C-alpha positions, 0 to 999 in steps of 0.5 A: 484542445489538449488530447489524450492518447490511449494508454495501457494500465500503468505498472510501477517500475515496469519498462515493458507491458505488465504481466498477468498474475498467470504469467507471473505465477510461473515464477512461484514453482510448486505454488504457481497453481495457487498464485494463478487462481484469481480467487486467492488473495493470499498464500502463506507457507511455512517450511515443514508446517504447511500451506494456507490460502485466503479466498475471501472466507479466511484461511484454509489449508492447501496443497502442497506441503513443502519441506523446510529446505524447499520452502527456504530455496523458493524464498531465497529465489523469489527475493532474488527475482525481486532484486533484493537479497535474503540470508543469515545476516539479512533474514527478512525481505519484502519484494514485488513480482509481476503486476503487484504481487507482493512477497514477504520472507522471513527465514528460519530460525528467525521464523521459529517454526520454519521459513515463512513465505507470505504472498499478497495478491492483487485483484485481477485488473487495475482498481477503479472507482467504478469497479469498487462501487460494483463490489459494494465498497460504497454501500455505507458511504457514498462514492460521491465523497471520493469523487469530490475529494479527487475533483476538489484536489483534497489531501486525503489520508486512507486508513485501515487495518492489514488487508482492508483495501487501503492500497486498492482505495488509494489506487482507484482514487488516484486513477480518477485524477485528471490525465494532465496531472503528474502523480509521484508515488513513494512506496517501500515496495511498489504495490499501487497499480493506477490507471493513469497515463502519468505516474512516476513510482519511486521504490525504496531500496534495502542496503546491499550486502556490504550495508551500504546503498539503502534508500529509505522512504523519507529520502524518497519523499524529499526526492519526489518534491523535486520532480514537479508533482501534482500529486504526491503520494506515500504508499503507506507511512510506517516511520519517520517519513510521516514527517516529510509527507506532512511537510510536503502537503503543508507546502502547496501540494494539493491532492496528495495522499497517504495511507496509515495502518489503524484498526478504526478511525478513532485510533488514527490520531494515536497511530500518527502520534506514534509515527511522529514520535519516530521522526522526533515530533511532539504530539502537539507538533504533529497535530498542528501539522496533520490538521494543516496537511490533510483535508479528509480521512477515509477509513476502509474495513474488511467484512466477511468477503467484502471491503467497504469505506466505512467512515469519513472523518476530519482532523482537528487539534483537541483541547489538550492540543493533541490530534483528534479525528472527528467523524463525518456523520453524513458525508456527501 
């Protein structure tokens, strides 16, 4: 009988045990108290303008109010600690800290009102389907839909607006996969926190100061295919990498997944068409590949203080040859 050893929750890219949000918060200087607050999901700072936080009820002002010079210093330090660089020639950057804390920076004057720092904070603990169920995520669509998708190794596309919980849903779904499976994830900035013993996380790399060394998601998806994955996952498709993901899921890689930004399930087809255009795919070619690649669309949304799985759909090729999403009225 195959035995599984006890394991700690996996942190993408970590060579040592993951740090708690409280420990990682020390890197954030004057913002440390806000970052350490378990109720806070986002910290937003603009130099000379102020600081805002989201505790699930929308944005509210918070201390401290920092001058532009200090915000720029903090932004530069945070990006450097995340292994990237930001300066006048590269004024925008996205990095990961600690246990999935994501930091996005835009320096002034590109950010006209002052240097903007956006910090996205993960919920405490590694997400599981059980923890999502306890929070009411499956109040509209039963959890059994996701359980069956995992058990039957269906290829799943998780969609939703910004902050709707796409990454959390995807991480919980993948954590339910069999422990004898190898999961290879590809992300621009590694955010997925998956409670699973065998995850290999690949993270994109921006070019260095000389303009060389960049590794994009499209290249990493191709590399992932050579790593004997049982499940291949793209954390969020934002461009031409959609072509590689569709290709991978059309060549026998079952149980794969990805996420795409879409405001509603009816918008998913148009969103994929736009991404396909960046990859040189016609709407008709994109439609045929998507129908073959994905078995299920899971759409999540944020309502008030909670996030929920709001709709389930399947892809089909419409009469005009373009991609359409057919909602599943009574998912089981």
